[in-house]
mmJSON file of the N, C-alpha and C atoms, coordinates in Angstrom:
{"data_MODEL":{"atom_site":{
"group_PDB":["ATOM","ATOM","ATOM","ATOM","ATOM","ATOM","ATOM","ATOM","ATOM","ATOM","ATOM","ATOM","ATOM","ATOM","ATOM","ATOM","ATOM","ATOM","ATOM","ATOM","ATOM","ATOM","ATOM","ATOM","ATOM","ATOM","ATOM","ATOM","ATOM","ATOM","ATOM","ATOM","ATOM","ATOM","ATOM","ATOM","ATOM","ATOM","ATOM","ATOM","ATOM","ATOM","ATOM","ATOM","ATOM","ATOM","ATOM","ATOM","ATOM","ATOM","ATOM","ATOM","ATOM","ATOM","ATOM","ATOM","ATOM","ATOM","ATOM","ATOM","ATOM","ATOM","ATOM","ATOM","ATOM","ATOM","ATOM","ATOM","ATOM","ATOM","ATOM","ATOM","ATOM","ATOM","ATOM","ATOM","ATOM","ATOM","ATOM","ATOM","ATOM","ATOM","ATOM","ATOM","ATOM","ATOM","ATOM","ATOM","ATOM","ATOM","ATOM","ATOM","ATOM","ATOM","ATOM","ATOM","ATOM","ATOM","ATOM","ATOM","ATOM","ATOM","ATOM","ATOM","ATOM","ATOM","ATOM","ATOM","ATOM","ATOM","ATOM","ATOM","ATOM","ATOM","ATOM","ATOM","ATOM","ATOM","ATOM","ATOM","ATOM","ATOM","ATOM","ATOM","ATOM","ATOM","ATOM","ATOM","ATOM","ATOM","ATOM","ATOM","ATOM","ATOM","ATOM","ATOM","ATOM","ATOM","ATOM","ATOM","ATOM","ATOM","ATOM","ATOM","ATOM","ATOM","ATOM","ATOM","ATOM","ATOM","ATOM","ATOM","ATOM","ATOM","ATOM","ATOM","ATOM","ATOM","ATOM","ATOM","ATOM","ATOM","ATOM","ATOM","ATOM","ATOM","ATOM","ATOM","ATOM","ATOM","ATOM","ATOM","ATOM","ATOM","ATOM","ATOM","ATOM","ATOM","ATOM","ATOM","ATOM","ATOM","ATOM","ATOM","ATOM","ATOM","ATOM","ATOM","ATOM","ATOM","ATOM","ATOM","ATOM","ATOM","ATOM","ATOM","ATOM","ATOM","ATOM","ATOM","ATOM","ATOM","ATOM","ATOM","ATOM","ATOM","ATOM","ATOM","ATOM","ATOM","ATOM","ATOM","ATOM","ATOM","ATOM","ATOM","ATOM","ATOM","ATOM"],
"id":[1,2,3,4,5,6,7,8,9,10,11,12,13,14,15,16,17,18,19,20,21,22,23,24,25,26,27,28,29,30,31,32,33,34,35,36,37,38,39,40,41,42,43,44,45,46,47,48,49,50,51,52,53,54,55,56,57,58,59,60,61,62,63,64,65,66,67,68,69,70,71,72,73,74,75,76,77,78,79,80,81,82,83,84,85,86,87,88,89,90,91,92,93,94,95,96,97,98,99,100,101,102,103,104,105,106,107,108,109,110,111,112,113,114,115,116,117,118,119,120,121,122,123,124,125,126,127,128,129,130,131,132,133,134,135,136,137,138,139,140,141,142,143,144,145,146,147,148,149,150,151,152,153,154,155,156,157,158,159,160,161,162,163,164,165,166,167,168,169,170,171,172,173,174,175,176,177,178,179,180,181,182,183,184,185,186,187,188,189,190,191,192,193,194,195,196,197,198,199,200,201,202,203,204,205,206,207,208,209,210,211,212,213,214,215,216,217,218,219],
"type_symbol":["N","C","C","N","C","C","N","C","C","N","C","C","N","C","C","N","C","C","N","C","C","N","C","C","N","C","C","N","C","C","N","C","C","N","C","C","N","C","C","N","C","C","N","C","C","N","C","C","N","C","C","N","C","C","N","C","C","N","C","C","N","C","C","N","C","C","N","C","C","N","C","C","N","C","C","N","C","C","N","C","C","N","C","C","N","C","C","N","C","C","N","C","C","N","C","C","N","C","C","N","C","C","N","C","C","N","C","C","N","C","C","N","C","C","N","C","C","N","C","C","N","C","C","N","C","C","N","C","C","N","C","C","N","C","C","N","C","C","N","C","C","N","C","C","N","C","C","N","C","C","N","C","C","N","C","C","N","C","C","N","C","C","N","C","C","N","C","C","N","C","C","N","C","C","N","C","C","N","C","C","N","C","C","N","C","C","N","C","C","N","C","C","N","C","C","N","C","C","N","C","C","N","C","C","N","C","C","N","C","C","N","C","C","N","C","C","N","C","C"],
"label_atom_id":["N","CA","C","N","CA","C","N","CA","C","N","CA","C","N","CA","C","N","CA","C","N","CA","C","N","CA","C","N","CA","C","N","CA","C","N","CA","C","N","CA","C","N","CA","C","N","CA","C","N","CA","C","N","CA","C","N","CA","C","N","CA","C","N","CA","C","N","CA","C","N","CA","C","N","CA","C","N","CA","C","N","CA","C","N","CA","C","N","CA","C","N","CA","C","N","CA","C","N","CA","C","N","CA","C","N","CA","C","N","CA","C","N","CA","C","N","CA","C","N","CA","C","N","CA","C","N","CA","C","N","CA","C","N","CA","C","N","CA","C","N","CA","C","N","CA","C","N","CA","C","N","CA","C","N","CA","C","N","CA","C","N","CA","C","N","CA","C","N","CA","C","N","CA","C","N","CA","C","N","CA","C","N","CA","C","N","CA","C","N","CA","C","N","CA","C","N","CA","C","N","CA","C","N","CA","C","N","CA","C","N","CA","C","N","CA","C","N","CA","C","N","CA","C","N","CA","C","N","CA","C","N","CA","C","N","CA","C","N","CA","C","N","CA","C","N","CA","C","N","CA","C","N","CA","C"],
"label_alt_id":[null,null,null,null,null,null,null,null,null,null,null,null,null,null,null,null,null,null,null,null,null,null,null,null,null,null,null,null,null,null,null,null,null,null,null,null,null,null,null,null,null,null,null,null,null,null,null,null,null,null,null,null,null,null,null,null,null,null,null,null,null,null,null,null,null,null,null,null,null,null,null,null,null,null,null,null,null,null,null,null,null,null,null,null,null,null,null,null,null,null,null,null,null,null,null,null,null,null,null,null,null,null,null,null,null,null,null,null,null,null,null,null,null,null,null,null,null,null,null,null,null,null,null,null,null,null,null,null,null,null,null,null,null,null,null,null,null,null,null,null,null,null,null,null,null,null,null,null,null,null,null,null,null,null,null,null,null,null,null,null,null,null,null,null,null,null,null,null,null,null,null,null,null,null,null,null,null,null,null,null,null,null,null,null,null,null,null,null,null,null,null,null,null,null,null,null,null,null,null,null,null,null,null,null,null,null,null,null,null,null,null,null,null,null,null,null,null,null,null],
"label_comp_id":["UNK","UNK","UNK","UNK","UNK","UNK","UNK","UNK","UNK","UNK","UNK","UNK","UNK","UNK","UNK","UNK","UNK","UNK","UNK","UNK","UNK","UNK","UNK","UNK","UNK","UNK","UNK","UNK","UNK","UNK","UNK","UNK","UNK","UNK","UNK","UNK","UNK","UNK","UNK","UNK","UNK","UNK","UNK","UNK","UNK","UNK","UNK","UNK","UNK","UNK","UNK","UNK","UNK","UNK","UNK","UNK","UNK","UNK","UNK","UNK","UNK","UNK","UNK","UNK","UNK","UNK","UNK","UNK","UNK","UNK","UNK","UNK","UNK","UNK","UNK","UNK","UNK","UNK","UNK","UNK","UNK","UNK","UNK","UNK","UNK","UNK","UNK","UNK","UNK","UNK","UNK","UNK","UNK","UNK","UNK","UNK","UNK","UNK","UNK","UNK","UNK","UNK","UNK","UNK","UNK","UNK","UNK","UNK","UNK","UNK","UNK","UNK","UNK","UNK","UNK","UNK","UNK","UNK","UNK","UNK","UNK","UNK","UNK","UNK","UNK","UNK","UNK","UNK","UNK","UNK","UNK","UNK","UNK","UNK","UNK","UNK","UNK","UNK","UNK","UNK","UNK","UNK","UNK","UNK","UNK","UNK","UNK","UNK","UNK","UNK","UNK","UNK","UNK","UNK","UNK","UNK","UNK","UNK","UNK","UNK","UNK","UNK","UNK","UNK","UNK","UNK","UNK","UNK","UNK","UNK","UNK","UNK","UNK","UNK","UNK","UNK","UNK","UNK","UNK","UNK","UNK","UNK","UNK","UNK","UNK","UNK","UNK","UNK","UNK","UNK","UNK","UNK","UNK","UNK","UNK","UNK","UNK","UNK","UNK","UNK","UNK","UNK","UNK","UNK","UNK","UNK","UNK","UNK","UNK","UNK","UNK","UNK","UNK","UNK","UNK","UNK","UNK","UNK","UNK"],
"label_asym_id":["A","A","A","A","A","A","A","A","A","A","A","A","A","A","A","A","A","A","A","A","A","A","A","A","A","A","A","A","A","A","A","A","A","A","A","A","A","A","A","A","A","A","A","A","A","A","A","A","A","A","A","A","A","A","A","A","A","A","A","A","A","A","A","A","A","A","A","A","A","A","A","A","A","A","A","A","A","A","A","A","A","A","A","A","A","A","A","A","A","A","A","A","A","A","A","A","A","A","A","A","A","A","A","A","A","A","A","A","A","A","A","A","A","A","A","A","A","A","A","A","A","A","A","A","A","A","A","A","A","A","A","A","A","A","A","A","A","A","A","A","A","A","A","A","A","A","A","A","A","A","A","A","A","A","A","A","A","A","A","A","A","A","A","A","A","A","A","A","A","A","A","A","A","A","A","A","A","A","A","A","A","A","A","A","A","A","A","A","A","A","A","A","A","A","A","A","A","A","A","A","A","A","A","A","A","A","A","A","A","A","A","A","A","A","A","A","A","A","A"],
"label_entity_id":["1","1","1","1","1","1","1","1","1","1","1","1","1","1","1","1","1","1","1","1","1","1","1","1","1","1","1","1","1","1","1","1","1","1","1","1","1","1","1","1","1","1","1","1","1","1","1","1","1","1","1","1","1","1","1","1","1","1","1","1","1","1","1","1","1","1","1","1","1","1","1","1","1","1","1","1","1","1","1","1","1","1","1","1","1","1","1","1","1","1","1","1","1","1","1","1","1","1","1","1","1","1","1","1","1","1","1","1","1","1","1","1","1","1","1","1","1","1","1","1","1","1","1","1","1","1","1","1","1","1","1","1","1","1","1","1","1","1","1","1","1","1","1","1","1","1","1","1","1","1","1","1","1","1","1","1","1","1","1","1","1","1","1","1","1","1","1","1","1","1","1","1","1","1","1","1","1","1","1","1","1","1","1","1","1","1","1","1","1","1","1","1","1","1","1","1","1","1","1","1","1","1","1","1","1","1","1","1","1","1","1","1","1","1","1","1","1","1","1"],
"label_seq_id":[1,1,1,2,2,2,3,3,3,4,4,4,5,5,5,6,6,6,7,7,7,8,8,8,9,9,9,10,10,10,11,11,11,12,12,12,13,13,13,14,14,14,15,15,15,16,16,16,17,17,17,18,18,18,19,19,19,20,20,20,21,21,21,22,22,22,23,23,23,24,24,24,25,25,25,26,26,26,27,27,27,28,28,28,29,29,29,30,30,30,31,31,31,32,32,32,33,33,33,34,34,34,35,35,35,36,36,36,37,37,37,38,38,38,39,39,39,40,40,40,41,41,41,42,42,42,43,43,43,44,44,44,45,45,45,46,46,46,47,47,47,48,48,48,49,49,49,50,50,50,51,51,51,52,52,52,53,53,53,54,54,54,55,55,55,56,56,56,57,57,57,58,58,58,59,59,59,60,60,60,61,61,61,62,62,62,63,63,63,64,64,64,65,65,65,66,66,66,67,67,67,68,68,68,69,69,69,70,70,70,71,71,71,72,72,72,73,73,73],
"pdbx_PDB_ins_code":[null,null,null,null,null,null,null,null,null,null,null,null,null,null,null,null,null,null,null,null,null,null,null,null,null,null,null,null,null,null,null,null,null,null,null,null,null,null,null,null,null,null,null,null,null,null,null,null,null,null,null,null,null,null,null,null,null,null,null,null,null,null,null,null,null,null,null,null,null,null,null,null,null,null,null,null,null,null,null,null,null,null,null,null,null,null,null,null,null,null,null,null,null,null,null,null,null,null,null,null,null,null,null,null,null,null,null,null,null,null,null,null,null,null,null,null,null,null,null,null,null,null,null,null,null,null,null,null,null,null,null,null,null,null,null,null,null,null,null,null,null,null,null,null,null,null,null,null,null,null,null,null,null,null,null,null,null,null,null,null,null,null,null,null,null,null,null,null,null,null,null,null,null,null,null,null,null,null,null,null,null,null,null,null,null,null,null,null,null,null,null,null,null,null,null,null,null,null,null,null,null,null,null,null,null,null,null,null,null,null,null,null,null,null,null,null,null,null,null],
"Cartn_x":[0.845,0.0,0.894,0.582,1.351,0.827,1.739,1.314,0.973,0.325,-0.027,1.238,2.26,3.521,4.147,4.148,4.706,3.913,2.595,1.762,2.028,2.153,2.431,3.804,4.805,6.152,6.178,5.424,5.346,4.739,3.702,3.055,4.011,4.741,5.701,6.785,7.303,8.301,7.782,6.531,5.95,5.785,5.37,5.215,6.576,7.574,8.923,9.449,9.256,9.686,8.947,7.657,6.882,7.543,7.97,8.628,9.951,10.678,11.903,11.574,10.509,10.109,9.76,8.993,8.612,9.859,10.774,11.983,12.873,13.019,13.912,13.216,11.886,11.15,11.362,11.853,12.202,12.061,11.408,11.307,12.685,13.483,14.782,15.756,15.797,16.684,16.265,14.96,14.457,14.772,14.592,14.873,16.349,17.204,18.646,18.986,18.424,18.691,18.108,16.957,16.286,16.825,17.539,18.143,17.238,16.287,15.41,15.427,14.849,14.768,13.664,13.808,12.792,11.443,11.463,10.188,9.499,10.28,9.689,9.118,9.841,9.366,8.083,8.03,6.818,5.642,5.891,4.839,4.389,5.344,4.998,4.068,4.371,3.531,2.128,2.04,0.725,-0.048,0.621,-0.038,-0.482,0.36,0.022,-1.191,-1.204,-2.344,-3.622,-3.515,-4.695,-5.202,-4.279,-4.656,-5.346,-4.83,-5.388,-6.591,-6.733,-7.865,-7.759,-6.526,-6.303,-5.024,-4.939,-3.711,-2.793,-1.559,-0.628,0.386,0.644,1.666,1.125,1.575,1.306,2.58,2.47,3.638,3.704,4.905,5.137,6.449,6.804,8.044,9.271,9.109,10.26,10.389,9.255,9.35,8.086,8.173,7.056,6.802,5.548,5.188,3.981,3.883,2.732,1.437,0.348,-0.977,-1.334,-2.466,-2.877,-3.015,-3.512,-3.612,-2.221,-1.322,0.037,0.769,0.446,1.087,0.683,-0.491,-0.937,-0.169,0.437,1.232,2.554],
"Cartn_y":[-1.177,0.0,1.245,2.178,3.416,4.46,5.263,6.412,7.541,8.555,9.712,10.359,10.472,11.088,10.277,8.963,8.106,8.247,8.343,8.504,9.85,10.902,12.228,12.247,11.677,11.621,10.842,9.762,8.969,9.792,10.547,11.389,12.49,13.081,14.132,13.565,12.366,11.737,11.568,11.149,10.932,12.24,13.286,14.595,15.128,15.003,15.465,14.675,13.364,12.554,12.995,13.264,13.779,15.043,15.945,17.176,16.876,15.883,15.457,14.959,14.174,13.645,14.796,15.758,16.901,17.677,17.899,18.673,17.968,16.644,15.901,15.401,15.231,14.673,13.181,12.537,11.119,10.443,9.271,8.499,8.005,7.503,6.934,8.003,9.161,10.242,10.748,10.895,11.356,10.34,9.06,8.008,8.002,8.155,8.181,9.343,10.509,11.681,11.532,10.892,10.743,9.563,8.652,7.522,6.319,6.138,4.972,4.322,3.142,2.484,3.144,3.052,3.622,2.933,1.627,0.914,1.365,1.613,2.122,3.516,4.345,5.698,5.679,4.807,4.685,4.266,3.337,2.878,4.025,4.839,5.994,6.95,7.204,8.126,7.557,6.279,5.641,5.755,5.489,5.602,7.036,8.0,9.406,9.784,9.352,9.642,9.001,7.776,7.098,7.809,8.21,8.907,10.234,10.951,12.25,12.136,10.978,10.757,11.469,11.815,12.491,11.966,12.128,11.811,13.031,12.831,13.939,14.051,12.928,12.915,12.309,12.867,12.315,11.591,10.29,9.465,9.133,9.176,8.692,7.919,7.317,6.55,7.447,8.718,9.623,10.521,10.943,11.843,11.803,12.445,12.537,14.019,14.438,15.84,15.886,16.938,17.02,17.312,16.763,17.11,18.491,19.017,20.312,20.232,19.111,18.928,18.821,18.147,17.998,19.332,20.226,21.546,22.381,22.107,22.894,22.546,21.39,20.988,21.694],
"Cartn_z":[0.0,0.0,0.0,-0.877,-0.98,-0.004,0.509,1.299,0.336,0.832,-0.002,-0.559,0.254,-0.182,-1.308,-1.191,-2.244,-3.538,-3.436,-4.632,-5.293,-4.517,-5.065,-5.719,-5.057,-5.62,-6.929,-7.002,-8.225,-9.36,-9.051,-10.066,-10.516,-9.594,-9.941,-10.851,-10.535,-11.392,-12.814,-12.945,-14.271,-15.028,-14.354,-15.004,-15.428,-14.574,-14.919,-16.118,-16.118,-17.264,-18.525,-18.422,-19.564,-20.12,-19.244,-19.695,-20.397,-19.926,-20.608,-22.018,-22.148,-23.456,-24.391,-23.907,-24.739,-25.163,-24.231,-24.529,-25.56,-25.416,-26.309,-27.565,-27.494,-28.63,-28.797,-27.741,-27.838,-26.478,-26.474,-25.24,-24.802,-25.741,-25.366,-24.893,-25.548,-25.098,-23.721,-23.52,-22.228,-21.136,-21.441,-20.456,-20.089,-21.08,-20.817,-19.886,-20.161,-19.328,-17.922,-17.825,-16.525,-15.722,-16.404,-15.717,-15.544,-16.491,-16.46,-17.834,-17.953,-19.258,-20.091,-21.401,-22.295,-22.103,-21.841,-21.645,-20.356,-19.309,-18.065,-18.292,-19.021,-19.319,-20.128,-21.113,-21.927,-21.061,-20.161,-19.237,-18.327,-17.854,-17.015,-17.752,-19.033,-19.811,-19.975,-20.258,-20.391,-19.08,-17.956,-16.644,-16.37,-16.735,-16.538,-17.38,-18.65,-19.527,-19.001,-18.514,-17.961,-16.714,-15.849,-14.611,-14.92,-15.956,-16.307,-17.25,-17.88,-18.773,-20.116,-20.516,-21.803,-22.442,-23.755,-24.473,-24.391,-23.936,-23.758,-24.883,-25.573,-26.614,-27.899,-29.006,-30.322,-30.736,-30.925,-31.221,-32.706,-33.254,-34.611,-34.584,-35.708,-35.742,-35.681,-35.989,-36.021,-34.801,-34.244,-33.101,-32.251,-31.123,-30.192,-29.952,-30.101,-29.86,-28.934,-28.143,-27.235,-27.986,-27.494,-28.011,-27.453,-27.838,-27.298,-25.781,-25.263,-23.802,-23.177,-23.868,-23.383,-23.31,-24.215,-24.228,-23.011,-22.465,-21.311,-20.036,-20.028,-18.857,-18.922],
"occupancy":[1.0,1.0,1.0,1.0,1.0,1.0,1.0,1.0,1.0,1.0,1.0,1.0,1.0,1.0,1.0,1.0,1.0,1.0,1.0,1.0,1.0,1.0,1.0,1.0,1.0,1.0,1.0,1.0,1.0,1.0,1.0,1.0,1.0,1.0,1.0,1.0,1.0,1.0,1.0,1.0,1.0,1.0,1.0,1.0,1.0,1.0,1.0,1.0,1.0,1.0,1.0,1.0,1.0,1.0,1.0,1.0,1.0,1.0,1.0,1.0,1.0,1.0,1.0,1.0,1.0,1.0,1.0,1.0,1.0,1.0,1.0,1.0,1.0,1.0,1.0,1.0,1.0,1.0,1.0,1.0,1.0,1.0,1.0,1.0,1.0,1.0,1.0,1.0,1.0,1.0,1.0,1.0,1.0,1.0,1.0,1.0,1.0,1.0,1.0,1.0,1.0,1.0,1.0,1.0,1.0,1.0,1.0,1.0,1.0,1.0,1.0,1.0,1.0,1.0,1.0,1.0,1.0,1.0,1.0,1.0,1.0,1.0,1.0,1.0,1.0,1.0,1.0,1.0,1.0,1.0,1.0,1.0,1.0,1.0,1.0,1.0,1.0,1.0,1.0,1.0,1.0,1.0,1.0,1.0,1.0,1.0,1.0,1.0,1.0,1.0,1.0,1.0,1.0,1.0,1.0,1.0,1.0,1.0,1.0,1.0,1.0,1.0,1.0,1.0,1.0,1.0,1.0,1.0,1.0,1.0,1.0,1.0,1.0,1.0,1.0,1.0,1.0,1.0,1.0,1.0,1.0,1.0,1.0,1.0,1.0,1.0,1.0,1.0,1.0,1.0,1.0,1.0,1.0,1.0,1.0,1.0,1.0,1.0,1.0,1.0,1.0,1.0,1.0,1.0,1.0,1.0,1.0,1.0,1.0,1.0,1.0,1.0,1.0,1.0,1.0,1.0,1.0,1.0,1.0],
"B_iso_or_equiv":[0.0,0.0,0.0,0.0,0.0,0.0,0.0,0.0,0.0,0.0,0.0,0.0,0.0,0.0,0.0,0.0,0.0,0.0,0.0,0.0,0.0,0.0,0.0,0.0,0.0,0.0,0.0,0.0,0.0,0.0,0.0,0.0,0.0,0.0,0.0,0.0,0.0,0.0,0.0,0.0,0.0,0.0,0.0,0.0,0.0,0.0,0.0,0.0,0.0,0.0,0.0,0.0,0.0,0.0,0.0,0.0,0.0,0.0,0.0,0.0,0.0,0.0,0.0,0.0,0.0,0.0,0.0,0.0,0.0,0.0,0.0,0.0,0.0,0.0,0.0,0.0,0.0,0.0,0.0,0.0,0.0,0.0,0.0,0.0,0.0,0.0,0.0,0.0,0.0,0.0,0.0,0.0,0.0,0.0,0.0,0.0,0.0,0.0,0.0,0.0,0.0,0.0,0.0,0.0,0.0,0.0,0.0,0.0,0.0,0.0,0.0,0.0,0.0,0.0,0.0,0.0,0.0,0.0,0.0,0.0,0.0,0.0,0.0,0.0,0.0,0.0,0.0,0.0,0.0,0.0,0.0,0.0,0.0,0.0,0.0,0.0,0.0,0.0,0.0,0.0,0.0,0.0,0.0,0.0,0.0,0.0,0.0,0.0,0.0,0.0,0.0,0.0,0.0,0.0,0.0,0.0,0.0,0.0,0.0,0.0,0.0,0.0,0.0,0.0,0.0,0.0,0.0,0.0,0.0,0.0,0.0,0.0,0.0,0.0,0.0,0.0,0.0,0.0,0.0,0.0,0.0,0.0,0.0,0.0,0.0,0.0,0.0,0.0,0.0,0.0,0.0,0.0,0.0,0.0,0.0,0.0,0.0,0.0,0.0,0.0,0.0,0.0,0.0,0.0,0.0,0.0,0.0,0.0,0.0,0.0,0.0,0.0,0.0,0.0,0.0,0.0,0.0,0.0,0.0],
"pdbx_formal_charge":[null,null,null,null,null,null,null,null,null,null,null,null,null,null,null,null,null,null,null,null,null,null,null,null,null,null,null,null,null,null,null,null,null,null,null,null,null,null,null,null,null,null,null,null,null,null,null,null,null,null,null,null,null,null,null,null,null,null,null,null,null,null,null,null,null,null,null,null,null,null,null,null,null,null,null,null,null,null,null,null,null,null,null,null,null,null,null,null,null,null,null,null,null,null,null,null,null,null,null,null,null,null,null,null,null,null,null,null,null,null,null,null,null,null,null,null,null,null,null,null,null,null,null,null,null,null,null,null,null,null,null,null,null,null,null,null,null,null,null,null,null,null,null,null,null,null,null,null,null,null,null,null,null,null,null,null,null,null,null,null,null,null,null,null,null,null,null,null,null,null,null,null,null,null,null,null,null,null,null,null,null,null,null,null,null,null,null,null,null,null,null,null,null,null,null,null,null,null,null,null,null,null,null,null,null,null,null,null,null,null,null,null,null,null,null,null,null,null,null],
"auth_seq_id":[1,1,1,2,2,2,3,3,3,4,4,4,5,5,5,6,6,6,7,7,7,8,8,8,9,9,9,10,10,10,11,11,11,12,12,12,13,13,13,14,14,14,15,15,15,16,16,16,17,17,17,18,18,18,19,19,19,20,20,20,21,21,21,22,22,22,23,23,23,24,24,24,25,25,25,26,26,26,27,27,27,28,28,28,29,29,29,30,30,30,31,31,31,32,32,32,33,33,33,34,34,34,35,35,35,36,36,36,37,37,37,38,38,38,39,39,39,40,40,40,41,41,41,42,42,42,43,43,43,44,44,44,45,45,45,46,46,46,47,47,47,48,48,48,49,49,49,50,50,50,51,51,51,52,52,52,53,53,53,54,54,54,55,55,55,56,56,56,57,57,57,58,58,58,59,59,59,60,60,60,61,61,61,62,62,62,63,63,63,64,64,64,65,65,65,66,66,66,67,67,67,68,68,68,69,69,69,70,70,70,71,71,71,72,72,72,73,73,73],
"auth_comp_id":["UNK","UNK","UNK","UNK","UNK","UNK","UNK","UNK","UNK","UNK","UNK","UNK","UNK","UNK","UNK","UNK","UNK","UNK","UNK","UNK","UNK","UNK","UNK","UNK","UNK","UNK","UNK","UNK","UNK","UNK","UNK","UNK","UNK","UNK","UNK","UNK","UNK","UNK","UNK","UNK","UNK","UNK","UNK","UNK","UNK","UNK","UNK","UNK","UNK","UNK","UNK","UNK","UNK","UNK","UNK","UNK","UNK","UNK","UNK","UNK","UNK","UNK","UNK","UNK","UNK","UNK","UNK","UNK","UNK","UNK","UNK","UNK","UNK","UNK","UNK","UNK","UNK","UNK","UNK","UNK","UNK","UNK","UNK","UNK","UNK","UNK","UNK","UNK","UNK","UNK","UNK","UNK","UNK","UNK","UNK","UNK","UNK","UNK","UNK","UNK","UNK","UNK","UNK","UNK","UNK","UNK","UNK","UNK","UNK","UNK","UNK","UNK","UNK","UNK","UNK","UNK","UNK","UNK","UNK","UNK","UNK","UNK","UNK","UNK","UNK","UNK","UNK","UNK","UNK","UNK","UNK","UNK","UNK","UNK","UNK","UNK","UNK","UNK","UNK","UNK","UNK","UNK","UNK","UNK","UNK","UNK","UNK","UNK","UNK","UNK","UNK","UNK","UNK","UNK","UNK","UNK","UNK","UNK","UNK","UNK","UNK","UNK","UNK","UNK","UNK","UNK","UNK","UNK","UNK","UNK","UNK","UNK","UNK","UNK","UNK","UNK","UNK","UNK","UNK","UNK","UNK","UNK","UNK","UNK","UNK","UNK","UNK","UNK","UNK","UNK","UNK","UNK","UNK","UNK","UNK","UNK","UNK","UNK","UNK","UNK","UNK","UNK","UNK","UNK","UNK","UNK","UNK","UNK","UNK","UNK","UNK","UNK","UNK","UNK","UNK","UNK","UNK","UNK","UNK"],
"auth_asym_id":["A","A","A","A","A","A","A","A","A","A","A","A","A","A","A","A","A","A","A","A","A","A","A","A","A","A","A","A","A","A","A","A","A","A","A","A","A","A","A","A","A","A","A","A","A","A","A","A","A","A","A","A","A","A","A","A","A","A","A","A","A","A","A","A","A","A","A","A","A","A","A","A","A","A","A","A","A","A","A","A","A","A","A","A","A","A","A","A","A","A","A","A","A","A","A","A","A","A","A","A","A","A","A","A","A","A","A","A","A","A","A","A","A","A","A","A","A","A","A","A","A","A","A","A","A","A","A","A","A","A","A","A","A","A","A","A","A","A","A","A","A","A","A","A","A","A","A","A","A","A","A","A","A","A","A","A","A","A","A","A","A","A","A","A","A","A","A","A","A","A","A","A","A","A","A","A","A","A","A","A","A","A","A","A","A","A","A","A","A","A","A","A","A","A","A","A","A","A","A","A","A","A","A","A","A","A","A","A","A","A","A","A","A","A","A","A","A","A","A"],
"auth_atom_id":["N","CA","C","N","CA","C","N","CA","C","N","CA","C","N","CA","C","N","CA","C","N","CA","C","N","CA","C","N","CA","C","N","CA","C","N","CA","C","N","CA","C","N","CA","C","N","CA","C","N","CA","C","N","CA","C","N","CA","C","N","CA","C","N","CA","C","N","CA","C","N","CA","C","N","CA","C","N","CA","C","N","CA","C","N","CA","C","N","CA","C","N","CA","C","N","CA","C","N","CA","C","N","CA","C","N","CA","C","N","CA","C","N","CA","C","N","CA","C","N","CA","C","N","CA","C","N","CA","C","N","CA","C","N","CA","C","N","CA","C","N","CA","C","N","CA","C","N","CA","C","N","CA","C","N","CA","C","N","CA","C","N","CA","C","N","CA","C","N","CA","C","N","CA","C","N","CA","C","N","CA","C","N","CA","C","N","CA","C","N","CA","C","N","CA","C","N","CA","C","N","CA","C","N","CA","C","N","CA","C","N","CA","C","N","CA","C","N","CA","C","N","CA","C","N","CA","C","N","CA","C","N","CA","C","N","CA","C","N","CA","C","N","CA","C","N","CA","C","N","CA","C","N","CA","C"],
"pdbx_PDB_model_num":[1,1,1,1,1,1,1,1,1,1,1,1,1,1,1,1,1,1,1,1,1,1,1,1,1,1,1,1,1,1,1,1,1,1,1,1,1,1,1,1,1,1,1,1,1,1,1,1,1,1,1,1,1,1,1,1,1,1,1,1,1,1,1,1,1,1,1,1,1,1,1,1,1,1,1,1,1,1,1,1,1,1,1,1,1,1,1,1,1,1,1,1,1,1,1,1,1,1,1,1,1,1,1,1,1,1,1,1,1,1,1,1,1,1,1,1,1,1,1,1,1,1,1,1,1,1,1,1,1,1,1,1,1,1,1,1,1,1,1,1,1,1,1,1,1,1,1,1,1,1,1,1,1,1,1,1,1,1,1,1,1,1,1,1,1,1,1,1,1,1,1,1,1,1,1,1,1,1,1,1,1,1,1,1,1,1,1,1,1,1,1,1,1,1,1,1,1,1,1,1,1,1,1,1,1,1,1,1,1,1,1,1,1,1,1,1,1,1,1]
}}}
């Protein structure tokens, strides 16, 4: 069972990682900079999108860009 502080810290980590992805335009570059695996980072973004109930990133084979909702963060 998570404490409230642990849940908040987890959410903050995911938002910060999201900002790394937006800045770099790449899950793998952002993961390298943040010190996690790209698969873990991708999972974090999916969890963040599910928690917020919106799509935050537009993914393509070449780059990742924020959606209009993602830009508001």
